[in-house]
C-alpha positions in Angstrom: 9.4 -11.7 198.0 12.8 -12.5 199.5 16.0 -10.6 199.5 17.5 -13.0 196.9 14.6 -12.4 194.5 15.1 -8.7 194.8 18.8 -9.0 194.1 18.2 -11.1 191.0 15.3 -9.0 189.8 15.9 -6.5 187.0 15.8 -3.0 188.1 13.6 -2.1 185.1 11.0 -4.8 186.0 7.8 -2.8 186.4 6.1 -5.8 188.1 8.1 -5.4 191.3 5.7 -2.9 192.8 2.7 -5.1 192.0 4.4 -8.0 193.6 4.9 -6.0 196.7 1.3 -4.9 196.8 0.1 -8.5 196.5 2.5 -9.6 199.2 1.2 -7.0 201.5 -2.2 -8.7 201.6 -0.7 -12.1 202.6 2.3 -11.2 204.6 2.6 -7.5 205.6 6.0 -7.9 207.3 7.5 -9.5 204.2 6.0 -6.7 202.1 7.5 -4.1 204.5 10.9 -5.7 204.1 10.6 -5.6 200.4 9.5 -1.9 200.3 12.3 -0.9 202.7 14.8 -2.5 200.4 13.4 -0.8 197.4 13.6 2.6 199.2 17.2 1.9 200.0 17.8 1.0 196.4 16.4 4.4 195.3 18.6 6.1 197.8 21.7 4.3 196.6 20.8 5.1 193.0 20.7 8.8 193.9 24.1 8.6 195.5 25.6 6.9 192.5 24.0 9.5 190.2 25.4 12.3 192.2 28.8 10.6 192.0 28.5 10.2 188.2 27.4 13.9 187.8 30.5 15.0 189.7 32.9 12.9 187.6 34.6 14.3 184.5 32.8 13.4 181.3 35.3 14.3 178.7 36.5 11.0 177.3 36.5 9.1 174.0 33.9 6.7 175.2 31.6 9.4 176.7 28.3 9.8 174.8 24.6 9.9 175.5 24.4 6.2 174.8 27.2 5.3 177.2 25.6 7.5 180.0 22.3 5.7 179.4 23.8 2.3 179.9 25.8 3.5 182.8 22.6 4.7 184.5 21.0 1.3 183.9 24.0 -0.4 185.4 23.8 1.9 188.4 20.1 1.1 189.0 20.9 -2.6 189.0 23.9 -2.2 191.2 21.8 -0.1 193.7 19.2 -2.8 193.8 21.8 -5.6 194.4 23.5 -3.6 197.2 20.2 -2.9 198.8 19.3 -6.6 198.9 22.6 -7.3 200.6 21.9 -4.6 203.3 25.0 -2.7 202.4 24.0 0.6 204.2 21.6 -0.8 206.8 19.0 1.9 205.8 16.4 -0.7 204.8 16.8 -2.5 208.2 16.3 0.8 210.1 13.2 1.6 208.0 11.8 -1.8 208.5 12.4 -1.7 212.2 10.8 1.7 212.6 7.7 1.0 210.5 7.2 -2.6 211.9 6.1 -1.0 215.2 2.8 -0.1 213.6 2.0 -3.7 212.6 0.0 -6.0 214.7 2.0 -8.6 216.6 2.4 -12.1 215.0 0.1 -14.6 216.7 1.8 -17.6 218.2 1.2 -20.8 216.3 -0.3 -23.7 218.4 1.7 -26.8 218.6 -1.0 -29.0 217.0 -1.7 -26.5 214.2 -1.2 -27.6 210.6 2.0 -26.6 209.0 1.9 -23.2 207.3 4.0 -21.8 204.5 7.3 -20.5 205.9 6.4 -16.9 205.3 3.6 -17.2 207.9 5.7 -19.1 210.5 8.7 -16.9 210.6 8.7 -14.6 213.6 10.2 -11.1 213.2 13.4 -10.3 215.0 12.7 -8.4 218.2 13.7 -4.7 218.2 17.1 -4.1 219.9 16.8 -3.4 223.6 18.2 0.0 224.6 20.5 -0.3 227.7 18.8 1.1 230.8 20.6 3.7 232.9 21.8 2.5 236.2 19.5 3.1 239.1 20.3 6.1 241.3 21.5 5.2 244.8 19.5 6.4 247.7 20.4 9.8 249.0 22.1 10.1 252.4 20.4 12.3 255.0 23.2 14.9 254.7 23.1 15.4 250.9 20.6 16.0 248.2 22.3 13.4 246.0 24.4 10.5 246.9 27.1 10.3 244.1 28.8 7.1 243.1 32.0 7.0 241.1 31.4 6.5 237.4 34.3 5.7 235.1 32.5 7.4 232.2 32.8 10.8 233.8 36.0 12.7 233.0 38.5 12.7 235.8 38.8 16.5 236.0 35.0 16.8 236.6 35.1 14.0 239.2 38.0 15.7 241.0 36.2 19.1 240.8 33.0 17.8 242.5 35.0 15.8 245.1 36.9 18.9 246.1 33.8 21.0 246.6 31.2 18.6 247.8 31.7 19.1 251.6 31.6 22.9 251.2 28.5 22.7 249.0 26.8 20.4 251.5 27.5 22.9 254.3 26.0 25.8 252.2 23.0 23.6 251.4 22.1 23.5 255.1 21.8 27.3 255.3 20.2 28.0 251.9 18.0 24.9 251.4 19.4 24.5 247.9 20.7 21.0 247.0 24.4 20.8 247.1 24.7 19.6 243.5 22.8 22.6 242.2 25.5 24.9 243.7 28.3 22.7 242.4 26.7 22.9 238.9 26.7 26.7 239.1 30.4 26.7 240.2 31.1 24.4 237.2 29.3 26.7 234.8 31.2 29.8 236.2 34.6 28.2 236.1 34.4 25.6 233.3 34.7 22.8 235.8 37.7 24.6 237.4 39.6 25.0 234.2 38.9 28.7 233.9 38.9 29.6 237.6 39.5 33.2 238.3 43.1 34.0 239.4 45.2 36.9 240.4 47.7 38.4 237.9 50.5 36.3 239.4 48.5 33.1 239.0 47.5 32.7 242.6 43.9 31.4 243.1 41.1 33.6 244.2 38.8 30.7 245.1 36.0 32.7 243.5 33.7 29.9 242.2 30.6 31.9 241.5 31.8 35.0 239.6 30.8 37.3 242.4 31.9 40.9 241.7 33.5 43.2 244.3 31.4 46.2 244.9 32.4 49.4 246.8 31.5 47.8 250.1 33.5 44.6 249.7 36.2 44.7 252.4 38.3 41.7 251.2 40.9 41.2 248.5 40.0 41.9 244.8 41.2 40.5 241.5 40.6 42.1 238.1 39.7 40.1 235.1 38.2 40.5 231.6 34.8 39.0 231.4 31.9 38.8 229.0 28.7 40.8 229.8 25.6 41.0 227.7 24.0 44.4 227.1 20.6 44.2 225.3 21.5 40.6 224.3 24.9 41.6 222.7 28.1 40.2 224.2 30.7 42.7 225.2 34.1 42.4 226.8 34.8 44.4 230.0 37.3 44.4 232.9 35.6 43.9 236.2 36.6 43.6 239.9 35.9 40.3 241.5 36.0 39.1 245.1 38.8 36.9 246.3 38.7 34.4 249.1 41.2 32.5 251.3 39.5 29.2 250.6 36.7 27.4 248.8 34.8 27.1 252.1 34.9 30.9 252.4 33.6 31.3 248.9 30.6 29.0 249.5 29.8 30.8 252.8 29.9 34.2 251.0 27.7 32.8 248.2 25.2 31.5 250.7 25.2 34.8 252.5 24.7 36.7 249.2 21.6 34.7 248.4 20.2 34.9 251.9 20.8 38.6 252.5 19.6 40.0 249.2 15.8 40.1 248.8 16.0 39.7 245.1 17.2 36.1 245.6 14.3 35.1 247.8 12.8 32.9 245.1 16.2 31.1 244.7 16.4 29.9 248.3 15.0 26.4 249.1 14.6 25.6 245.4 14.4 21.8 244.9 13.7 21.9 241.2 16.6 22.2 238.8 14.7 24.3 236.3 13.2 26.5 239.0 16.6 27.1 240.6 18.3 28.0 237.3 15.5 30.2 236.0 14.9 32.0 239.3 18.7 32.9 239.4 18.4 34.4 235.9 15.2 36.3 236.7 17.0 37.7 239.8 19.7 39.1 237.5 22.5 36.9 238.8 24.1 36.9 235.3 23.5 38.8 232.0 24.0 35.8 229.7 20.5 35.2 228.2 21.3 31.4 228.1 22.5 31.2 231.7 19.5 29.3 233.0 19.5 26.8 230.1 23.3 26.1 230.5 23.0 25.7 234.3 20.0 23.4 234.0 21.9 21.2 231.4 24.8 20.9 233.8 22.6 19.9 236.7 21.0 17.1 234.6 24.4 16.0 233.1 26.3 12.9 233.7 28.8 14.4 236.0 26.2 15.2 238.7 23.6 12.7 237.7 25.9 9.7 238.2 27.6 11.4 241.2 31.3 11.8 241.9 32.1 11.9 245.5 33.4 9.0 247.5 
């Protein structure tokens, strides 16, 4: 059964299903195409019916008889549109279900001519583009980033600005540089929400480290969101301020190395392990902190790399 025959067939023809069943015995792929088109026709008919039901029905020509004939017309229209591939739904169904069919055997060159339905080869499924291969990592970095035009410029600039400092902190913590940059991106929104003094001056605090009573350096106050028993609450907290990003990374590395509760975080080479061990250690109160951090580590900005 071809597309043309479906288009010209009456929607009320009860023999259509029997024809598809008979076709399935001889040519399963052609039967699959026919069934997919019929499914699309049913879908289109439902759409048209919903449209009719939502339209005003108070007119001089509105009656039970007119609605009946309108329904028949919609059925025929849906079948014609399906045969033309108007929505592409039938093609998607056919492509998906055809994977379960056995491959079509090649016809030998000296074989007798067969009916066209047996000689036609199905169109190959579309090939999904493969991601570019990752470049080899240099000895001094856990990842060797390469510029990617698909990555937003602010994210690229953020990573480029911090890479050298993260690489230095990686030497003392054993944590890959891009893991730490991902955490800085999470804490600052890729630099867009970086903590600042009241006069707008930068604090260079990339990791949201708070200033306790023993902190000897400068302090900046800011409103932050903390989670208490899973409920988000706003509070004003005191945060450490640094003279540079290099100093911020050194203090971050020292915090992890000197506090026993972060022992599991050090030397982590697995993204999920790094993110979850940070959360288990109580680095942040956000219950989704590990999931957010893991998603950034595996995202395009760090997967495709941005330094250079």
